[in-house]
N, C-alpha and C positions, 0 to 999 in steps of 0.2 A: 804373585798370586793376586787375582782380581777378586775384589769383594763385591758382592751384589748388594745394592742399596734397596731398601724397601720404600724409599721416598720417590717423589716425582722428579724428573729431570727438568732443567730450565725450559726446554722446548715444550714439554708437556704442560708445565705450569702456565706458560705464555699462551698456549693454545686454549686451555680451559678459561683463562682470564678474558681472552678475546671473545670467545663464544658467550660467556656470561655477560660481558659488557654489551655486546651487540644485542643480545636478547633484552637486556634492561632498557637500552635506548629504544628499541622497537616497541616494547610494551608501554613505555612512558609516552612516546609520540602517539601511538594509537589511542591511549587513554585520554590524552588531551584533546585529540580530534573528536573522539566519541563524546567527551564532556561538552565540547563546543556545539556539537550537533544537538545534544540533549537540551542545552540552553536555548538554542534556536527553536526547537520544537515546543518548548515551554513558553516562549515569547508569544506565539500566535494566539493561544487561548487567553493569555493575560491581556494582550492588546485588544482582543474582542471584548473582554469584560470591562476594560477601561472605556472603550467606545460606548458600550451599552450604559455604563454608569454616567457618562457624559450626557447621553440622550435623556436619561432619567433625571439628572440634575437640572437640565435645561427645562424640562417639562415641570418638575416640582417647583423650581424657583421662578418659572416664567421669565427667564432671561437667557440671553445668548451665552453659550459656552464655547470657548476657543480651545482647539487642540492643535498643538504644533510639534512637529518633529524637529529636533535639534541634532542634525547628523554629526556635527563636530563634537558634541558632548555625549553622543550615544544615549539620548533620552527623548521620551515623548512627554510633553507637559500638557496638563489640562487646567484651565482657569476660567473664571468668569470674564466676560468681555468688559463689563462695567465694573470698575473697581479692581480688576486684575487679581481677584482672590484665588489663590492656588486651591485646586480641588484634587490634584493627584499628579503623580508622575510615574513613568515606567522606564526602567533601564533597558536599552537595546543591547543585545549581545555584541561584543566587539567584532565578532566574525560576520555580522550581518550589516551590510552597507546599503544605505538609502541611495538610490541612483537618480531617479527622476519621478515626476508626477507631483501630486499635491504634497506640500510639506506643512501646510497650515490651513485650517478651515474653521468654519463656525457651524455650530449646531444651534438651530433656532428654537425658540420657546415651544414650538409645536413638536420638537423632537426630530425634525427633518434637517437634512443637510444636502448640499448639492452632490450629485453622483460624481465619484472620482475614482481614480486608480493610482496605485503607487508601485513602483518597480524597486525591488530589493535584490541584492546579490550576496550570496554566502561564500565567504572565503574558506569555510570549513568543508562544505559539501560540494562547492562549485555549482550550485543550482541557482537559477533565477526564480524569484518569487514575484508573482503579480497579484497584487491585492486590489480588490474592487469593492466599492460600497455602492449598493443599488437600492432602488425604491426609497429614495429620500434618506438613505443611510441606515435603513432598518435591516438590510441584508449585507453580510460581510463574507466575501470569498477570498481564499488564498489558493493560487495555483502555482505549483512548483514544476519547473522544466529544466532540462539539461542545457538547452540552448536559449539564447536571448531572442525575444520577439523582435521582428523588424519594426 
């Protein structure tokens, strides 16, 4: 006589475990990617606030302020040129890579800086970001593209 079991067979159990594990990996991977993209999106307004604060510090102190990107440490540092007094720093998300363009510049006591552009690449979204500072550094733009500019 065959007895009917009310439990799962080994095949059914393995199938359920495979599906659950696959979904868990998928959700975790997508969550990390989404979190990285959110960190990048939060970086741009923070970077603009830091730049504006640097301009204000240069005007208020009537001295030059240096802003430098340290790509190997994933940080942007701001300090006075004379005396090298730290004024602030900003962490760059690990997924955002500085590629080329200015990596260090000076904001003059007038609040002006030379016009510049910076190229960034995101390993999270695979976008290229082109950051430009115009009108003596008073205007700050960030353009995102799927393809790299020539």
